[in-house]
Residue, then its C-alpha position, 0 to 999 in steps of 0.5 A: m500500500a502506498d504511504n500518504v505523506a500526510t500520515k507521516s508528518p509531525l503535525a499528523t503525529l501530534f494530532h493523533f497523540l493529542g486526539l487519543g488523549l482527548l478520547l481517553n479523557a472522555f472515557r475517564l470522565t464517564y467513570r468519575p464517581d461524582y458524576f450522575i452519569l454512572a447512575l444514568f448508565a446503571k438505570m438505563g442498562g449499562r454503557a453499551n446501550f448508548l450509541t455515544m459510548w459505541g462511537l467513543f469506543f470505535s473512535t478511540v480504537t481508530f486513534v490507537f491504530n493511528t498512533l501505532i501506525t506512527l510507530f510502525p508505519r510499514n505494517s499494513s495490517l495496522r492500516d487495515f484495522r484502522k480503516l475498519s475502525l474508522a469506517i465504523a466510528l466515522p458514521i456513528e460519531s457523525v450521527v451522534t453529533t449531528l442529532y444530539w446537538p440540534i435536539v439539545l439546543y432545541n429542547p433538552k428534555m427530548m434528550m434527557n429524562p426530566e425525572l433525572e433532574a440532571v444536566f451534563p457538565l459542558t466538559v463531559d457533554l463536549a467530550l462525549h458528543l462533539y470532540p470525537a466527531i470533530l477529531l474523526w472528521i479532521d483525521y479523515f479529511a486531513f490525514s487519511d490515506r483514503f486516496a492512496s489505497s488500492s482497495n476501491g473503497k472496500i474494507k478488507l475483513s479477510n482475504s475473501i471477505q471485503l465489504s463496502t462502507l455502506e454494507l459494513n455500516t448496514i450490518i452494524t446498524v442492524a446489529y445495534v438496533s436488534r440488540i437495543e430492541l432485545l434489551s428493551s424487551l427484557k428490561s423495562e428501564v431501557p427506552r423502547y420505540q412504541s408504535t401508535 
């Protein structure tokens, strides 16, 4: 695979290390015992029920691979795994950010249960719902090797299995929605779509 000069630049290296630090800090903020978010996670069935946490996880994985590629630039497997994690993280974080902020700005009660009487501190809100998307957008548009790849936009899962980004994200979406529906049918606290 051809190497992109942008991924080797000192600016890209600095960006990837700083981005990884911001994403790890976002995880740290969700584990602070003095934040109500722990009670929210417990009440709503755990962290894995939130698309925000899935996006943060895959964003962090993407930046871990970015920093590993900085240390081991010739390893094509790292690039393949990075491409896979970016193909998952970028759409998730884009959806989280573009849906969350307009809803919160328009009517915060639509996003947070009024009975909880809790408000995210702005630092936590930005760390969970804005910074990951911005980091991924900058990484994709400024430092990605998307034009240097000979894979024609396919994500290589194995030698015989290659998926387009649309196919991969369709599978992930169906899996996530199915899991949430299953959990909501088992736990009354998890929000569930109710048809009228």
